[in-house]
Structures are given as C-alpha cells and as structure tokens.
C-alpha positions in Angstrom: -3.7 -2.0 21.4 -3.2 -5.4 20.6 -0.6 -4.4 18.0 1.5 -3.4 20.8 1.2 -6.6 22.6 1.8 -8.5 19.5 5.3 -6.5 18.4 6.5 -6.5 22.0 6.0 -10.6 22.0 7.5 -10.5 18.4 10.7 -8.4 20.4 11.0 -11.2 22.6 10.5 -14.1 20.2 13.5 -12.4 18.4 15.4 -11.4 21.2 15.4 -14.8 22.4 16.8 -16.1 19.0 19.7 -13.6 19.1 20.7 -14.7 22.5 20.7 -18.2 21.7 23.0 -17.3 18.7 25.2 -14.8 19.9 23.8 -11.8 18.3 22.7 -7.8 19.4 19.3 -8.7 20.6 18.1 -5.1 19.9 18.8 -5.3 16.4 16.8 -9.2 15.9 13.8 -7.4 18.6 13.6 -4.2 15.8 13.9 -6.4 13.1 10.8 -7.8 13.7 8.9 -5.0 15.0 9.7 -3.5 11.5 8.7 -7.2 10.2 4.9 -7.1 11.8 4.4 -3.2 10.7 5.8 -3.5 7.2 3.4 -6.6 6.5 0.6 -4.5 8.3 0.8 -1.4 6.4 1.1 -3.4 3.0 -2.0 -5.7 3.9 -3.8 -3.1 4.7 -2.6 -0.9 2.3 -3.6 -3.6 -0.8 -6.9 -4.4 1.1 -7.8 -0.2 0.8 -7.0 -0.1 -2.9 -9.1 -3.6 -3.6 -12.0 -2.0 -1.4 -11.5 1.1 -3.8 -11.6 -0.2 -6.9 -14.5 -2.9 -6.0 -16.7 -0.2 -4.8 -15.9 3.4 -6.0 -18.1 4.8 -3.0 -15.9 3.2 0.2 -13.8 5.9 0.1 -16.5 8.4 0.6 -18.4 6.3 3.2 -15.1 4.9 5.0 -15.8 4.2 9.2 -12.5 3.1 10.6 -13.1 0.7 13.2 -10.1 -0.4 15.6 -11.2 -3.9 15.5 -12.8 -5.4 12.7 -12.4 -8.6 11.1 -10.3 -7.1 7.9 -7.3 -6.1 11.4 -7.7 -9.8 13.1 -6.6 -11.2 9.5 -4.2 -8.9 9.1 -2.7 -9.4 12.5 -2.8 -13.4 11.4 -1.0 -12.6 7.9 1.6 -10.7 10.0 2.3 -13.1 12.9 2.5 -15.5 10.2 5.2 -13.5 8.7 7.2 -12.8 11.4 7.2 -16.4 12.5 8.0 -17.4 9.3 11.2 -15.0 8.9 12.6 -16.3 12.3 12.2 -20.0 11.0 14.4 -18.5 8.2 16.5 -16.9 10.1 17.1 -19.6 12.8 18.1 -22.1 10.1 20.7 -19.6 8.7 22.0 -19.3 12.0 22.3 -23.1 12.3 24.4 -23.2 9.5 26.7 -20.7 10.4 27.2 -22.1 13.6 27.8 -25.7 12.0 30.5 -24.1 10.0 32.2 -22.4 12.8 34.8 -24.4 14.3 34.6 -25.7 17.7 35.6 -24.1 20.8 37.7 -26.1 22.1 39.9 -26.2 18.7 40.6 -22.1 19.4 41.7 -22.6 22.5 44.4 -25.2 21.9 47.4 -23.7 22.4 46.2 -20.7 24.7 48.2 -19.7 27.2 46.0 -20.0 30.6 47.0 -17.4 33.1 46.2 -18.3 37.0 
C-alpha cells in the first residue's frame, strides 16, 4: 500500500517537471513509476540472493511480511533513485532550454492577425 502512495507522488513529481519544460506529462510520469518499481525489484532481488547465499535455510523458511525493515530501506533507496534521476533530467532540460533561441526571436517577422 505504501508503494502505491510513493508511486503516485513520484508520478506527480515528474509530471510537474514535464509541465515546467513542456514535455508530455504521462511519459515522464510512467518513467518515474518504472524507475521506482525497477529499483525496488532489483534491490529486493539482490537482497534475496544475498540472504540465500549467507543463510542456506533462508529459502525454505522465508516468511514474507509486507512491512519489514528491509522494505522500508528499499523504499528509501528507491525514492533516492527517483529523486536522483529527477535532478539529472531537470539539469538536462535546463540545458536544452538554454540552447533554444528566445521566443521573441522566433516571432520576429511573423504576420500578426487581428
């Protein structure tokens, strides 16, 4: 349940970035969800492999709990990954906007219709 709230927040966070720089909101929103879920799966998969290698009986005695310390840690790392990629995209979009000519230059010579 907590992951759903985090994904909704990440979607809105990236959609705000898209709106600020004139990009499609849904594409960056889906990117945020994919980053979050991908990082969660990778982190928990690596943790499962680590536990299986260090404790051979772990696979036989695995009791899944939806709210555990490792889940909280993976949420924090996944949020960090989403935020880090957000900052990278923000920097990239800022550089792209600086390279574009000003809107006033594009409007010079256009015929104004009243």
